C-alpha positions as CSV (number, residue, x, y, z in Angstrom):
1,M,65.2,121.8,-21.8
2,P,64.8,123.3,-18.3
3,S,67.9,124.5,-16.6
4,P,69.1,122.6,-13.5
5,P,68.2,124.0,-10.1
6,P,70.8,126.4,-8.6
7,V,73.4,124.9,-6.4
8,P,73.0,125.9,-2.7
9,A,75.6,128.2,-1.3
10,P,78.1,126.5,1.1
11,G,76.6,126.3,4.5
12,S,73.0,127.3,3.5
13,L,71.7,123.7,3.8
14,R,73.1,123.5,7.3
15,L,71.5,126.9,8.2
16,K,68.1,125.7,6.7
17,G,68.4,122.5,8.7
18,L,69.2,124.5,11.9
19,N,66.3,126.9,11.3
20,A,64.0,124.0,10.8
21,L,65.2,122.3,14.1
22,T,64.8,125.6,15.9
23,R,61.2,125.9,14.7
24,L,60.5,122.4,15.8
25,H,62.0,123.0,19.2
26,V,59.9,126.2,19.7
27,G,56.8,124.4,18.5
28,L,57.1,121.5,20.7
29,Y,58.0,123.6,23.7
30,R,55.0,125.8,23.2
31,R,52.5,123.0,22.5
32,T,53.7,121.0,25.6
33,G,54.2,123.9,28.0
34,G,57.9,123.1,28.1
35,R,57.5,119.4,28.9
36,I,59.4,118.8,25.7
37,G,62.4,121.0,25.0
38,R,62.8,122.5,28.5
39,K,66.3,121.0,28.9
40,L,69.3,120.9,26.5
41,A,72.6,119.2,27.5
42,G,71.2,119.1,31.1
43,A,70.7,123.0,31.1
44,P,67.3,124.7,31.4
45,V,65.9,126.3,28.2
46,L,63.6,129.3,27.9
47,L,61.9,130.7,24.7
48,L,62.9,134.3,24.1
49,D,60.5,136.4,21.9
50,H,62.2,139.3,20.0
51,V,61.4,141.5,17.0
52,G,63.9,141.8,14.1
53,R,65.5,145.3,14.3
54,R,65.5,145.6,10.5
55,S,62.7,143.3,9.4
56,G,60.2,143.9,12.1
57,A,59.4,140.2,12.0
58,A,58.4,138.4,15.3
59,R,61.0,135.7,16.2
60,T,61.4,133.2,19.0
61,T,64.7,131.7,20.0
62,P,65.3,128.8,22.4
63,L,68.1,129.7,24.8
64,L,69.9,128.2,27.9
65,Y,69.3,130.3,31.0
66,L,70.1,130.7,34.6
67,D,67.8,131.8,37.4
68,D,69.1,134.6,39.5
69,G,66.4,135.5,42.0
70,E,63.7,137.2,40.1
71,D,65.8,137.6,37.1
72,L,66.6,135.3,34.2
73,V,70.1,135.3,32.8
74,I,71.1,134.4,29.1
75,V,74.4,134.4,27.2
76,G,75.0,136.0,23.7
77,S,77.7,133.4,22.8
78,R,76.7,132.3,19.3
79,G,79.1,129.4,19.8
80,G,82.0,131.8,20.1
81,S,81.5,133.4,16.7
82,K,83.1,136.8,16.1
83,A,79.6,138.2,15.4
84,P,76.9,138.5,18.1
85,P,73.7,136.6,17.9
86,A,70.9,138.3,16.1
87,W,68.5,138.0,19.0
88,W,71.0,140.1,21.1
89,L,71.1,143.0,18.5
90,N,67.3,142.8,18.4
91,L,67.1,143.1,22.2
92,E,69.4,146.1,22.1
93,A,67.0,147.8,19.7
94,S,63.8,146.7,21.6
95,P,64.5,145.5,25.1
96,R,60.9,145.0,26.2
97,T,59.8,141.5,25.3
98,T,58.4,138.2,26.6
99,V,59.9,134.9,27.5
100,Q,58.4,131.5,28.1
101,V,59.8,129.3,30.9
102,G,57.9,126.0,31.0
103,P,54.2,126.8,30.7
104,R,54.6,130.4,32.0
105,R,54.9,133.3,29.7
106,R,55.9,136.7,31.2
107,E,57.1,140.1,30.2
108,V,60.8,141.1,30.7
109,L,63.1,144.0,30.1
110,A,66.5,142.9,28.8
111,R,69.7,144.7,29.7
112,T,73.4,143.7,29.3
113,A,75.0,142.8,32.6
114,S,77.5,145.3,34.1
115,P,81.2,144.0,34.4
116,D,80.6,143.4,38.0
117,E,77.3,141.5,37.4
118,K,79.0,139.4,34.7
119,A,81.9,138.6,37.1
120,R,79.4,137.4,39.7
121,L,77.3,135.4,37.2
122,W,79.9,134.0,34.9
123,P,81.1,131.1,37.3
124,R,77.4,130.0,37.7
125,L,76.8,130.2,34.0
126,I,79.9,128.0,33.4
127,Q,78.6,125.5,36.0
128,T,75.2,125.4,34.2
129,Y,76.9,125.0,30.8
130,S,80.7,124.5,30.6
131,D,80.8,125.2,26.9
132,F,80.2,129.0,27.6
133,Q,83.8,129.2,28.6
134,T,84.9,127.4,25.5
135,Y,83.0,129.9,23.4
136,Q,84.6,132.9,25.2
137,D,88.0,131.4,24.7
138,R,87.3,130.9,21.0
139,T,86.6,134.6,20.3
140,D,88.0,138.1,20.9
141,R,84.5,139.4,21.4
142,D,83.4,140.0,24.9
143,I,80.5,137.7,25.1
144,P,77.6,139.6,26.6
145,V,75.6,138.3,29.6
146,V,72.0,139.5,29.4
147,I,69.7,140.0,32.4
148,L,66.0,139.6,31.8
149,E,64.2,141.6,34.6
150,P,60.7,140.7,35.3
151,G,57.6,142.5,34.1
152,S,54.0,141.3,34.3
153,A,52.9,137.7,33.9
154,L,51.1,136.8,30.7
155,P,48.9,133.8,30.0
156,A,50.6,131.0,28.0
């Protein structure tokens, strides 16, 4: 008689579901040039490409963002978790990457905002998505604000 399948670890089904939802979001955004998936909770969404710092695997993460002149600004909140998001750690290891905003893909260079830059940007980020403040209040970790400086335009 075959043995029963293993019982999933607590939270693993939720994580698998979230990963599947993220893949669906990325796929729809890419296929439609951002017509589907470009807004979440009223805030604009971009697709951030990054390379796993340990795995070397190419990854894409949809993230809320703020326009700041030529720069794009993203927040490493991870919902207020004690641990930073993997994409942020990946960008620290390899800051040159690409993003897609709507139908346009472009190269960017990621860097963490200075304390003065964060102080200037944080009120605007909260105005864009008020839960960022809830996330900061939830953790002792200083949530990083990441500035994506422009590079060359790429075809979509």
